[in-house]
VEXGUGU-632152 format. One line per 5 residues: number of its first residue (from 1); for each residue x, y, z of C-alpha. Coordinates in steps of 0.001 Angstrom, whole numbers. Last residue first. Layout:
<rs>
NUM = X,Y,Z | ...;
</rs>
This chain:
<rs>
148 = -57722,-8963,72259 | -58449,-11464,69469 | -61870,-11387,67746 | -61152,-13324,64690 | -61922,-11023,61947;
143 = -61012,-7734,63572 | -58196,-8976,65759 | -56601,-10907,62909 | -56874,-7827,60693 | -55362,-5493,63207;
138 = -52451,-7870,63781 | -51867,-8362,60101 | -52112,-4638,59405 | -49390,-3887,62025 | -47148,-6693,60709;
133 = -47365,-5968,56913 | -46854,-9280,55145 | -50308,-10570,55955 | -52237,-7728,54287 | -55036,-10044,53920;
128 = -58251,-10306,51755 | -61552,-10403,53500 | -64180,-12493,55315 | -64198,-15311,52837 | -66927,-17711,53996;
123 = -66117,-21554,54311 | -66080,-21587,58102 | -64592,-18175,58759 | -61939,-17158,56165 | -59195,-14656,56097;
118 = -57532,-14645,52695 | -54078,-14431,51247 | -53070,-14078,47677 | -49694,-14513,46095 | -49288,-15076,42258;
113 = -52246,-12607,41410 | -50058,-9514,42092 | -52481,-6648,41759 | -54946,-8558,44076 | -58464,-7296,43601;
108 = -60279,-10743,43767 | -61928,-12096,40668 | -58805,-14090,39577 | -59420,-16197,42705 | -62178,-18050,40958;
103 = -62746,-20304,44040 | -62474,-23661,42498 | -60001,-22450,39888 | -57510,-20901,42332 | -57718,-23879,44809;
98 = -57352,-26320,41942 | -54306,-24724,40552 | -53140,-27949,38920 | -49879,-28374,40857 | -51621,-27969,44302;
93 = -49096,-29086,46882 | -50785,-28511,50317 | -48752,-27372,53324 | -48324,-28726,56772 | -47588,-26121,59427;
88 = -44851,-25296,61947 | -42152,-23717,59583 | -38953,-24254,61464 | -37311,-22093,58833 | -34903,-24884,57771;
83 = -38021,-27269,57730 | -39809,-25035,55137 | -36899,-24735,52883 | -36282,-28505,53080 | -39917,-29207,52346;
78 = -39569,-26947,49323 | -36534,-28697,48066 | -38095,-32151,48432 | -41282,-31287,46660 | -39180,-29620,43864;
73 = -38847,-25959,43718 | -35563,-25706,41900 | -36827,-27566,38747 | -36624,-24517,36523 | -40233,-25433,35380;
68 = -41616,-24586,38897 | -45013,-26284,38837 | -48365,-24664,39738 | -49740,-24107,43226 | -48386,-24083,46694;
63 = -51554,-23924,48774 | -51241,-22962,52398 | -53748,-23342,54998 | -53096,-21891,58403 | -55882,-22980,60810;
58 = -56222,-20486,63682 | -56987,-21921,67115 | -53340,-21831,68329 | -52729,-18118,67329 | -49988,-16842,69548;
53 = -48194,-20306,69549 | -48480,-20673,65830 | -47174,-17096,65378 | -44190,-17951,67646 | -43375,-20896,65487;
48 = -43687,-18727,62343 | -41304,-15991,63402 | -41995,-13934,60436 | -40404,-12849,57182 | -36880,-13762,58105;
43 = -38150,-17170,59336 | -39052,-18088,55868 | -42687,-18811,54715 | -43143,-15614,52906 | -39944,-16061,51076;
38 = -41246,-19207,49303 | -40595,-17636,45879 | -43059,-16670,43196 | -43771,-17376,39440 | -43966,-21099,38990;
33 = -44587,-21314,42714 | -48107,-19726,42487 | -48925,-19075,46039 | -52332,-19165,47588 | -52507,-18624,51392;
28 = -55572,-19315,53430 | -56084,-17948,57027 | -58647,-19914,58786 | -61109,-19609,61791 | -63691,-22273,61923;
23 = -61378,-25529,61938 | -63017,-28218,59743 | -60304,-27983,57184 | -57915,-29361,59745 | -54265,-29453,58406;
18 = -51715,-31040,60717 | -49508,-28859,62636 | -45856,-29521,62013 | -43916,-30797,64996 | -43713,-33438,63647;
13 = -43497,-34468,60130 | -46140,-33335,57541 | -43856,-30672,55910 | -45516,-31623,52570 | -48952,-32620,51572;
8 = -50361,-34142,48396 | -53814,-32948,47458 | -56799,-35286,47951 | -59597,-32717,48104 | -59766,-29110,46946;
3 = -61141,-26609,49427 | -64126,-24328,48448 | -64312,-20799,49966;
</rs>
């Protein structure tokens, strides 16, 4: 997986975890904000601070791509949503779909191309993720990153 350089970041204030592309174990989220909501990153989806504690050595890389033409997903509004959910990670803003283009994400078998999640070791994509399904998520994290 190739990672775009020099993208703006949001949710950068403490206690957010800073992005470290050099971390070996990564989960990478691609979300097209012109077509999808930020529901995945809300606390009703997952207790994100607890997840961060449970997987301290896992880099969580989130790329919010595209531009919401309704104007409801401004940089400030997205940051407000993330903070209200106590979302513990920094997030990349990728308005030009750089992650998608660099990695030809259209070739992966996602029915909904607007939200894609990958397990990555180093820069190698290990597999696609069923992150929204708790049992599958745990099994996949264990399989790819050797958790007990």
